[in-house]
C-alpha positions in Angstrom: -2.2 -22.3 -32.9 -3.5 -21.3 -29.8 -0.2 -22.3 -27.8 2.0 -20.2 -30.2 -0.4 -17.2 -29.7 -0.3 -17.7 -26.1 3.6 -18.0 -26.3 4.1 -14.8 -28.2 1.8 -13.3 -25.7 3.7 -14.2 -22.5 7.0 -13.0 -24.2 5.8 -10.0 -25.4 4.8 -9.1 -21.6 8.0 -10.0 -20.3 10.0 -8.1 -22.4 7.9 -5.1 -21.7 8.3 -5.4 -18.0 11.8 -6.0 -18.5 12.2 -2.4 -20.3 9.9 -0.7 -18.1 12.1 -2.2 -15.0 15.2 -0.4 -16.6 13.6 3.0 -16.9 16.0 6.2 -15.1 14.5 7.1 -11.5 15.1 10.0 -10.0 18.5 10.7 -8.2 16.9 11.4 -5.2 15.6 9.0 -3.0 15.3 5.4 -2.6 15.2 3.0 -5.9 12.6 0.2 -6.8 12.2 -0.1 -10.2 9.0 0.8 -12.3 5.6 -0.7 -11.4 5.1 -4.3 -13.7 4.0 -4.0 -16.9 1.9 -6.9 -16.1 -0.4 -5.1 -14.0 -2.1 -3.3 -17.4 -3.6 -6.8 -18.4 -6.4 -5.5 -15.1 -7.8 -2.4 -15.5 -7.4 0.3 -12.9 -10.9 1.5 -13.1 -12.0 -2.0 -12.1 -9.9 -2.4 -9.3 -11.0 0.7 -8.2 -14.7 0.4 -8.1 -14.3 -3.6 -6.4 -12.0 -1.2 -3.7 -14.9 1.3 -3.7 -17.8 -1.3 -3.1 -15.7 -3.3 -0.1 -15.1 0.2 1.6 -18.5 1.0 1.4 -19.3 -2.1 2.9 -16.5 -1.8 5.3 -17.9 1.7 6.7 -21.6 0.3 6.8 -20.9 -2.8 9.1 -18.8 -0.4 11.3 -21.1 2.6 11.9 -23.7 -0.3 12.3 -21.5 -2.2 15.4 -20.5 1.8 16.4 -17.2 1.0 15.7 -16.4 3.6 13.4 -14.7 7.0 15.4 -16.1 10.3 14.5 -14.3 12.8 12.4 -13.2 14.9 15.3 -12.0 11.9 17.3 -8.6 12.8 18.5 -7.0 10.0 16.9 -8.7 11.0 13.6 -7.2 14.3 13.6 -4.1 13.4 14.1 -4.3 10.6 11.2 -5.2 13.5 8.8 -2.6 15.8 9.6 -0.5 13.4 9.1 -1.5 12.2 5.6 -1.8 16.1 4.9 2.3 15.9 5.1 2.5 12.9 3.4 0.3 13.0 0.5 1.8 16.2 -1.7 4.9 13.6 -2.5 2.6 10.5 -4.1 2.3 12.0 -7.3 6.0 11.3 -7.9 4.9 7.6 -7.6 1.7 7.6 -9.5 0.6 10.4 -11.5 -3.2 8.9 -11.2 -3.2 10.0 -7.5 -3.4 13.7 -8.0 -7.1 12.8 -9.2 -8.2 10.2 -6.2 -10.5 11.7 -3.2 -8.2 10.7 0.0 -10.2 9.3 3.0 -9.1 8.7 6.6 -11.3 6.7 9.0 -10.6 5.1 12.1 -12.1 1.9 13.3 -12.3 1.2 17.2 -11.0 -2.2 17.2 -8.1 -4.4 19.0 -6.4 -5.4 15.7 -3.6 -4.3 15.1 -4.1 -3.4 11.8 -3.8 -0.7 8.8 -4.5 -0.4 5.3 -5.0 1.7 1.9 -7.2 0.8 -0.3 -6.8 1.6 -4.4 -7.5 5.0 -4.8 -6.8 6.7 -1.4 -9.0 5.0 1.2 -6.4 5.0 4.4 -7.6 3.1 7.3 -6.3 2.3 10.6 -7.4 0.0 13.6 -7.5 1.9 17.4 -5.4 -1.2 17.9 -2.3 -1.0 16.0 -2.4 3.1 17.5 -3.1 2.3 21.0 -1.3 -0.9 21.9 1.8 0.3 20.4 1.5 3.6 21.8 2.8 4.8 17.9 4.8 8.1 18.2 3.9 10.3 15.4 6.9 9.3 13.1 6.1 5.6 13.6 2.3 6.4 12.6 3.8 8.1 9.2 6.0 4.6 8.4 3.1 2.9 8.8 0.8 5.1 6.3 3.5 5.7 3.7 4.4 1.9 3.5 0.0 1.4 3.5 -0.5 4.5 1.1 2.5 2.9 -1.3 0.5 0.1 -1.6 -1.9 2.5 -3.6 0.3 4.5 -5.5 2.5 1.0 -6.5 -1.3 -0.6 -7.4 0.1 -3.8 -6.0 -3.3 -4.8 -5.5 -4.1 -4.4 -9.4 -1.2 -5.9 -10.3 -1.4 -9.4 -8.1 -4.5 -9.7 -9.4 -3.6 -9.3 -12.9 -0.2 -12.0 -11.7 -2.5 -14.2 -10.3 -4.9 -13.9 -13.4 -2.0 -14.9 -15.8 -0.2 -18.0 -13.3 -3.7 -19.8 -13.3 -3.8 -19.7 -16.7 -0.3 -20.7 -17.9 -0.4 -23.2 -14.6 -3.7 -24.8 -16.1 -2.1 -24.7 -19.7 1.3 -26.1 -18.5 -0.6 -28.8 -16.2 -3.0 -30.1 -19.3 -0.1 -30.3 -21.7 1.8 -32.4 -19.2 -0.7 -34.4 -17.3 -3.4 -34.6 -19.7 -7.0 -34.3 -17.8 -5.6 -34.2 -14.6 -3.4 -30.9 -15.4 -6.4 -28.6 -15.0 -6.5 -29.3 -11.2 -2.5 -29.8 -10.6 -1.7 -26.3 -12.8 -4.6 -24.7 -10.4 -3.1 -26.0 -7.1 0.4 -24.9 -8.3 -0.6 -21.3 -8.7 -0.7 -20.1 -5.5 3.3 -20.9 -4.5 4.0 -19.3 -8.2 2.4 -15.8 -7.0 3.2 -16.2 -3.3 7.0 -14.5 -3.8 4.9 -11.2 -5.0 3.4 -10.6 -2.1 6.9 -10.6 -0.6 8.4 -8.5 -3.1 5.4 -5.6 -3.3 6.3 -5.2 0.9 9.5 -4.5 0.7 8.8 -2.1 -2.1 6.3 -0.7 0.1 8.4 -0.3 3.0 10.9 2.0 0.8 8.4 3.9 -1.0 7.1 4.3 2.4 10.1 5.4 3.8 10.3 7.9 1.6 7.2 9.4 1.8 7.5 10.0 5.4 11.0 11.3 5.2 9.8 14.1 2.6 6.8 14.3 5.3 9.1 15.6 7.6 8.9 12.6 10.0 11.9 10.2 11.0 12.4 7.6 9.0 14.6 5.9 11.5 11.3 5.5 13.6 10.7 2.5 11.4 13.5 0.5 13.6 11.2 1.2 16.7 8.4 0.2 14.7 9.0 -2.9 14.2 11.0 -3.7 17.1 7.4 -2.9 18.7 5.7 -5.1 16.1 7.7 -7.9 16.6 7.0 -7.8 20.9 3.2 -7.8 20.0 3.8 -10.7 17.6 5.3 -13.0 20.4 2.8 -15.3 21.7 -0.5 -14.4 18.9 1.0 -12.6 15.6 -1.3 -9.1 14.7 -3.1 -9.4 11.6 -1.0 -6.6 9.9 1.9 -8.6 11.2 1.1 -11.9 9.5 1.2 -10.6 6.1 4.0 -9.2 6.5 7.8 -10.1 6.3 9.6 -10.8 9.8 10.6 -8.3 11.9 14.4 -8.3 11.7 14.3 -8.5 7.7 12.5 -5.0 8.2 14.7 -3.8 10.5 17.9 -4.8 8.2 16.0 -3.0 5.3 15.2 -0.1 6.9 19.0 0.6 8.3 20.4 -0.1 4.6 18.6 2.3 3.4 18.0 5.5 6.1 21.4 7.0 3.5 18.7 7.0 0.6 16.2 9.3 2.6 17.8 10.6 5.5 19.1 14.4 3.3 14.9 14.5 2.6 14.0 14.2 6.2 16.7 17.2 7.6 15.5 19.2 4.7 11.8 18.5 5.2 12.5 18.9 8.9 14.5 22.0 8.2 11.7 23.6 7.0 9.2 23.3 9.5 11.3 24.6 12.4 11.6 27.3 9.9 8.3 28.0 9.7 7.8 27.7 6.3 4.7 27.4 4.2 3.2 24.0 4.4 3.0 21.9 0.9 -0.5 22.2 -0.2 -2.8 19.4 -1.8 -4.3 19.6 -4.9 -7.3 20.1 -5.5 -9.4 17.1 -5.4 -6.6 15.5 -3.3 -7.7 16.6 -0.1 -8.1 14.6 2.7 -11.5 13.9 3.8 -12.3 13.8 7.4 -15.0 10.8 6.7 -18.5 10.1 7.2 -20.5 12.2 9.8 -18.9 15.3 8.7 -20.4 18.7 7.7 -19.5 18.8 4.3 -20.8 17.6 1.4 -19.8 13.8 1.2 -18.1 12.8 -1.9 -18.6 9.9 -4.2 -16.6 7.1 -3.0 -13.3 6.5 -4.6 -11.1 2.8 -4.8 -10.1 1.7 -1.6 -7.0 -0.8 -1.3 -8.8 -3.3 0.3 -7.8 -5.1 3.1 -4.3 -5.8 3.5 -2.5 -7.0 0.4 
């Protein structure tokens, strides 16, 4: 009876995921399909709470080591401005984003890395900014990519898929191999979920391209960004590069989809040149300056844990 219930449940999830993926997307911009229905197996609040705790711990540790740059540092000012340009376009990808309390912090570290935690907490390391000598367009491509992970709830989806494949793997292992199947099923789960990470990265590349383009940043900068990343990866791969597909495949993906976002960039660029009013952030969606600012410190929100 229990086996039958599990089979019915898995079938239902697959059917609903397929239906969601077939939903119509806007005509403009990139096409990536709807988020997997499987992510609903794990509550967003649970993931965001865990991320909030991790983010708080990260800032505490960074402050103790004098590695947390002050809000008025030129790199923080620069990053917050880029975030302000990108964030007005976040709601398209996740309606929940309108209620997130966004925050940008920069850590003094040679690590070539950046991430955005569930709920809108953006972290950059000075290593990725300074060692690669990134232009604003290149920074926008990285930031858009990382924001996309949070908007598409990849951490939540991966947690759900890991939970599901672990349970399924143990059941299948038990049925086929008997008592020893539990360990065999558990060992196979990592292989089942490995591809999910690659798919997430591709999706984040595409969504990130659109966010950057809509914010007025040249999406073609993704090509020079990945050329720099590939060069930096020689010898000792950077931390950020180690969790992402190869530079060559990323460059080709960007080139293939430039036509989808170039009109958005040209419109945004023309609006900026004409001195038109910038898009404004909704209340509660402002980019917070981080700790030690003169304003009231907001309650912590979920942040996209270390690189997904």
